[in-house]
NUSE-70387 format. One line per 3 residues: number of its first residue (from 1); for each residue y, x, z of N, C-alpha, C. Coordinates in steps of 0.001 Angstrom, whole numbers, plus 500000, padded with zeros to 6 digits. Atoms other than C-alpha are relative to their C-alpha. Last residue first. Layout:
NUM = Y:X:Z:Y:X:Z:Y:X:Z  ... .
***
This chain:
221 = 500584:499601:498705:268546:664604:308629:500924:499597:501152  499057:499305:499136:269684:662671:305569:499301:500311:501322  500706:498880:499375:267031:661760:303045:500962:500876:500803 .
218 = 499360:498769:500450:269415:659571:301005:499402:501262:500619  499639:500009:501417:267478:656313:301165:500408:501397:499516  501248:500046:500793:265826:656995:304522:500294:500075:498514 .
215 = 500638:498700:499805:269102:658078:306125:498701:500082:499215  499302:499066:500884:270661:655010:304567:499455:501415:500155  500498:500241:501358:267992:652829:306209:500702:500916:499007 .
212 = 501397:499591:500128:268654:654383:309621:499489:499816:498573  500037:498538:500057:272416:654099:309283:498574:500495:499804  499446:499566:501283:272199:650420:308417:499933:501515:499858 .
209 = 500984:500299:501051:269844:649726:311320:500505:500439:498626  501152:499114:499835:272178:651510:313744:498971:499774:498898  499654:498694:500531:275248:649721:312414:498847:500978:500082 .
206 = 499394:499084:499042:273602:646393:313084:500322:501326:499317  500966:499299:499143:273010:644058:310171:500716:500907:500995  499770:498566:499779:275739:641693:308880:498917:500609:500900 .
203 = 500335:499170:501163:274438:638355:307596:500050:501487:500323  501375:500277:500429:274302:635951:310547:499542:500923:498868  500951:499546:498984:277396:637475:312152:498550:499828:499555 .
200 = 500081:498537:500064:279476:637031:309010:498897:500500:500919  500415:499631:501342:278896:633302:308532:499876:501490:499800  501440:500206:500144:279015:632740:312281:499510:500461:498639 .
197 = 500287:501112:500907:282473:634248:312565:498491:499900:499777  500029:501220:499210:283028:636421:315632:499665:498780:499150  501308:500156:499392:282058:639449:313572:499874:498789:500892 .
194 = 500918:500512:501026:285182:638998:311453:498627:499717:500612  499620:501392:500270:287336:639375:314557:499070:499383:498978  500434:500811:498849:285415:642502:315585:500364:498537:499804 .
191 = 501458:500128:500081:285830:643996:312106:499487:499117:501131  500279:500995:501043:289590:643298:312276:498498:499768:499863  499711:501308:499395:289777:645178:315580:499742:498880:499012 .
188 = 501096:500274:499072:288032:648131:313901:500224:498656:500703  501150:500394:500803:290514:647971:311010:498806:499670:500896  499753:501364:500479:293447:647996:313400:498822:499482:499190 .
185 = 500112:501009:498941:292040:651015:315256:500202:498560:499525  499562:501242:500666:291368:653172:312172:499938:498836:500989  499452:499724:501330:290986:656802:313328:500604:498763:499344 .
182 = 498822:499145:499889:290554:656241:317078:500671:500194:498645  498991:500752:499250:288242:653256:316647:501276:500810:500163  499352:500979:500857:286359:655065:313892:501082:499220:500736 .
179 = 499887:501170:499132:285621:658108:316037:500781:498944:499224  498672:500543:499722:284502:660806:313612:499889:498821:500965  499454:499451:498769:281476:663078:313310:501396:499525:500331 .
176 = 498723:499340:500244:280800:662314:309658:500653:500577:501239  500119:498995:501055:277093:661530:309866:501288:500797:499816  501142:499125:499761:277097:659707:313206:499928:501132:498977 .
173 = 499837:499268:498744:280587:658257:313027:498887:501015:500206  498906:499048:500193:280351:657314:309356:500192:500849:501254  500504:498889:500794:276941:655797:310064:501068:501040:499726 .
170 = 500837:499211:499085:278430:653645:312832:499439:501230:499276  499093:499251:499124:281127:652535:310400:499220:500870:500982  500223:498558:500114:278412:651632:307863:500940:500814:500885 .
167 = 501307:499708:499394:278224:647963:308904:499657:501482:499904  499758:499638:498608:281936:647899:308094:498696:500270:500740  499965:498542:499898:280875:647989:304449:500321:500469:501417 .
164 = 501353:499429:500014:279842:644339:304652:499972:501512:500181  500696:500015:498710:283401:643470:305827:498542:500480:499935  500041:498770:499199:285160:644691:302704:499062:499945:501187 .
161 = 500274:498795:500789:284668:642115:299939:499754:501217:500877  501385:500061:500467:284378:639089:302239:499628:501278:499267  500826:499827:498795:287633:640089:303937:498519:499995:499627 .
158 = 500048:498564:499738:289201:640489:300496:499227:500316:501279  500673:499247:501058:288258:636923:299544:499873:501484:500314  499981:500282:501437:289219:635103:302708:499303:501029:499147 .
155 = 501001:499110:500577:289295:634643:306489:499871:499684:498513  501310:500518:500400:292432:632664:307325:499125:501110:499395  500694:500589:498844:295483:633729:309320:498571:499578:499679 .
152 = 499128:500648:499018:296796:636111:306673:499204:499490:501186  499192:501026:500642:294949:637064:303486:500975:499314:500936  499251:499415:501109:293666:640374:304838:500890:498978:499295 .
149 = 500904:499728:501114:292729:638814:308170:500838:500473:498818  501343:500201:499452:294435:638633:311571:498947:500347:498953  500577:501323:500239:297608:640144:310103:498607:499903:500642 .
146 = 500206:500645:498708:299326:643158:311658:499422:498605:499863  498801:500108:499173:298972:645316:308569:499698:499394:501357  500248:500999:498954:295854:644534:306529:501245:499790:500852 .
143 = 499974:501302:500687:297204:646435:303514:499790:498875:501013  498593:500280:500271:297958:649399:305800:500163:498657:499276  499426:500418:498724:294371:649265:307072:501476:499663:499836 .
140 = 500387:501405:499815:293197:649387:303473:500569:499448:501299  499219:500738:500998:295173:652604:303025:499673:498503:500084  498645:500157:499448:293721:653864:306284:500898:499257:499009 .
137 = 500062:501049:498986:290234:653194:304914:501374:499768:500634  500161:501291:500680:290979:655196:301762:499998:498853:501015  498751:500287:500695:292311:658143:303777:499954:498650:499302 .
134 = 499063:500488:498992:289286:657947:306064:501359:499686:499381  500380:501364:499662:287060:658259:302999:500954:499401:501032  499601:500854:501122:288934:661353:301813:499691:498534:500293 .
131 = 498539:500066:499982:288626:663002:305227:500511:499083:498885  499632:500875:498896:284912:662156:305337:501507:499831:500078  500340:501368:500395:284361:663649:301885:500394:499010:501088 .
128 = 499025:500411:501010:286216:666842:302845:499766:498551:499583  498721:500164:499315:284177:667186:306031:501079:499531:499027  500075:501202:499184:280949:666575:304097:501327:499731:500696 .
125 = 499902:501145:500910:281886:669131:301451:499965:498690:500786  498597:500175:500351:282532:671680:304178:500204:498807:499079  499108:498870:499810:279016:671249:305528:501444:499672:499675 .
122 = 500179:499252:498763:276923:668438:304015:501050:501106:500097  499753:498560:500056:277282:665716:301393:499846:500637:501377  501220:499286:499604:275621:662318:301626:500192:501502:500020 .
119 = 500052:498658:500568:278594:659948:301442:498811:500766:500580  500520:499051:499018:278476:656189:301919:499866:501375:499337  501428:499698:500028:280643:654346:299385:499613:500975:501119 .
116 = 500578:500099:498661:284067:653004:300335:498495:500264:500021  499597:498995:499021:286305:654042:297432:499249:499997:501323  499886:498630:500498:285339:652370:294163:500084:501051:501105 .
113 = 501184:499623:500777:284038:649013:295342:500019:501479:499628  501126:499890:499060:286743:648754:298011:498749:500470:499263  499773:498754:499261:289414:649453:295379:498868:500241:500994 .
110 = 500471:498947:500894:287920:646646:293267:500183:501369:500649  501463:500113:499986:288388:644296:296217:499375:501052:499090  500483:499278:498827:291928:645641:296507:498493:499863:500167 .
107 = 499707:498570:500122:292769:644623:292941:499407:500773:501175  500997:499435:500923:291014:641238:293265:500208:501513:499846  501293:500014:499310:293087:640402:296354:498914:500604:499122 .
104 = 500011:498924:499007:296264:641486:294582:498660:500079:500726  500089:498730:500731:295506:639282:291573:499957:501172:500967  501379:499905:500513:294808:636302:293841:499807:501337:499284 .
101 = 500840:499615:498870:298085:636974:295684:498532:500095:499593  499699:498609:499683:299956:636919:292373:499125:500488:501154  500581:499087:500994:298212:633710:291270:500248:501469:500295 .
98 = 498958:499385:500817:299058:631884:294547:499391:501005:499018  499550:500963:501006:296189:629737:295837:501000:500620:499036  498707:500644:499755:294529:632634:297626:500369:499031:498878 .
95 = 498901:499396:500764:290815:633256:297007:501314:499289:500297  500011:498589:499639:288438:632197:299778:501107:500745:499267  500173:498992:501047:289265:628501:299487:499978:501402:500586 .
92 = 501400:499649:500177:288610:625868:302150:499763:501118:498999  500460:499228:498842:292201:625765:303342:498562:500462:499839  500185:498610:500405:293256:624693:299833:499447:500860:501134 .
89 = 499000:499026:499534:292726:621102:300892:499680:501389:499482  498826:500600:499382:290990:617807:300000:501068:501003:500410  499097:500616:500967:288535:619150:297439:501308:499541:500634 .
86 = 499607:501313:499505:286834:621537:299809:501054:499409:499071  498719:500030:499314:285614:624382:297653:500297:498577:500452  500112:500646:498686:281927:624704:296788:501297:500083:500792 .
83 = 500933:501140:500010:281914:625380:293058:500008:499237:501311  499632:501048:500956:285006:627567:292745:499131:498751:500138  498699:500539:499610:284511:629649:295885:500413:498844:499098 .
80 = 500232:500823:498803:280819:630111:295118:501299:499334:500433  500748:501176:500447:281731:631338:291630:499770:499049:501167  499058:500896:500684:284398:633662:293022:499305:498721:499534 .
77 = 499083:500536:498992:281899:635156:295480:500995:499034:499369  500712:501043:499252:279290:635504:292719:500928:499367:501031  500126:501109:500939:281740:637411:290504:499299:498824:500684 .
74 = 498739:500734:499885:282495:639529:293551:500074:498856:499003  499716:500514:498659:278821:640526:293826:501302:499197:500083  498807:499261:499590:277855:640760:290164:500540:499434:501300 .
71 = 500206:498611:499574:275411:638292:288619:501328:500675:500315  498654:499436:499948:275263:634484:288256:499832:501390:500601  499573:498858:499189:271880:633138:287181:501495:500281:499910 .
68 = 499139:499136:500818:270957:629620:286031:500553:501140:500852  500792:499246:500967:267984:627746:287513:500794:500963:499143  500567:500932:500966:270166:625162:289241:499229:500706:498908 .
65 = 499533:501347:499673:272083:627953:290882:499517:499035:498928  500636:500914:500955:270520:631400:290936:500341:498586:500436  499969:501377:499534:272773:633962:292612:499367:499141:498918 .
62 = 500002:501043:501034:271791:637536:291842:500034:498657:500706  500496:501353:499755:272599:640476:294070:500017:499135:498740  499701:501096:499090:271078:642606:292679:501364:500260:500642 .
59 = 499500:499661:498675:270379:644768:289654:500205:498728:500816  501187:500008:499133:268443:644613:286412:500358:500400:501426  499885:498939:499002:271656:645559:284577:498772:500132:500895 .
56 = 499070:498959:500433:271291:643628:281311:500006:501161:500987  500628:499047:500921:268141:641593:282015:500914:501146:499571  498927:499040:500303:269622:639944:285111:499447:501072:499065 .
53 = 498711:500606:499682:267606:636745:285660:501183:500931:499744  499795:501227:500775:264423:637853:283906:501402:499432:500201  499930:499626:501416:264421:641443:285112:500254:498781:499113 .
50 = 498746:499285:500250:265295:640267:288612:500132:500338:498523  498883:500931:499808:262509:637662:288671:501329:500680:499687  499887:500832:501200:259954:640050:287153:501201:499060:500106 .
47 = 500936:501107:500135:260629:642425:290035:500205:499258:498679  499480:501314:499654:262503:645698:289749:498977:498917:499681  499943:500935:501119:260678:649001:289691:500444:498626:500487 .
44 = 499306:499478:501184:261476:651763:292191:500171:498957:498901  500993:500021:501074:260616:649968:295411:500701:500347:498692  500775:498778:499809:263025:650992:298170:498877:500113:498975 .
41 = 499437:498923:500816:265402:648382:296779:499293:501331:500211  500005:498752:499255:263196:645617:298188:500472:501151:499105  500369:499022:501018:264188:642375:296462:500121:501381:500642 .
38 = 499705:498579:499808:264293:639664:299111:499422:500845:498870  501154:499290:500559:264491:636024:298095:500307:501485:500066  499818:498562:500116:266880:634024:300296:498697:500625:499504 .
35 = 501227:499253:499744:266864:630284:299683:500288:501484:499799  500560:499187:501068:270209:628568:299949:498703:500646:500460  501414:499676:499749:272080:625880:301873:499449:500828:498833 .
32 = 500865:500371:501126:275839:626148:301227:498557:500363:500362  501089:500835:499481:277896:626178:304417:499116:499453:498872  499861:501298:500664:280955:627538:302554:498930:499005:500446 .
29 = 498661:500480:499686:281169:630476:304957:500238:498611:499412  500019:500500:498620:277402:630798:304677:501377:499491:500424  500819:501219:499933:277520:631044:300887:500007:499412:501404 .
26 = 499269:501074:500679:280410:633516:300980:499226:498684:500075  498913:500407:499113:278586:635644:303575:500788:498850:499380  500580:500787:498911:275441:635645:301432:501058:499558:501005 .
23 = 500459:501295:500517:277318:636725:298303:499487:499121:501133  498828:500785:500397:279193:639474:300120:499589:498602:499548  499505:500663:498787:276008:640665:301795:501208:499142:499673 .
20 = 500649:501296:499860:274714:641356:298283:500432:499247:501242  499485:500864:501063:277250:644112:297752:499394:498604:500092  498653:500444:499655:276473:645688:301124:500570:499040:498956 .
17 = 499154:499796:501174:272751:645781:300324:501398:499447:500285  498974:499006:499677:271004:646084:303701:500922:500303:498827  499281:500267:498755:268965:642848:303539:501149:500973:500275 .
14 = 500696:499181:498998:267998:643197:299878:500851:499979:501258  499262:498880:499430:269100:640461:297448:499067:500808:500904  500935:498876:500094:268133:637447:295388:500744:501253:500440 .
11 = 499310:498712:500015:270146:634404:296471:498947:501100:500039  500799:498863:499538:268714:631018:295551:500854:501254:499924  499370:498687:500067:270601:627728:295239:499048:501045:500576 .
8 = 500501:498958:499093:269202:624283:294501:500609:501369:499721  501236:499407:500499:271432:621724:292712:499581:501187:500866  501155:500446:499213:273984:619788:294771:498682:500620:499538 .
5 = 500064:499297:498720:277002:621740:293480:498774:499639:500815  499311:500699:498922:276377:620534:289936:499773:500722:501320  500750:499950:498765:275537:622728:286934:500800:499319:501098 .
2 = 499361:499367:498853:277132:621678:283668:499099:499946:501217  499818:500930:498894:274881:620870:280695:500578:500731:501213 .
***
């Protein structure tokens, strides 16, 4: 039996999980009411709910729609985009209408997954890791160009993919000793534009809180 858009929605996630923020931002952008169930990643063992809804990976985020799970952050974003898209216009979509642009958006979303992780190295290794990370961010900045958002004038799929990781810019500055505004000015301006959106603002934690929890996770002094 097909699931309908009116059935109850639950998002299982942890507040500082960048991947899960994607799902929650997509839901808020689409104005989908949902219940938030927190899964504390500081606890080693996963809950019965996570093990039942994602028995393969036992990871979050998990979207539960009408009792059925959808797993994987960008998979969830695409699902939300498909189920809760305005029928009268393409303006309500996160993914571009053009197949080539959709493929490009998915390519760069995968690039974000692979290249924008927080680094925990120290000394020379830390400097090398920060330089490499800045190179990846500058490449994304080149993709953004002079557009308001990655897809153009409208907030979309690749914006949802990347903006949660902007909550770590403060951590990059503190741990990596860089000035993000000087290194990636266009990207920082894009972050500010995204932060003006209610759907982003309600989900994204402060940079300070993100850095503090990562210091706890990775035992960074």
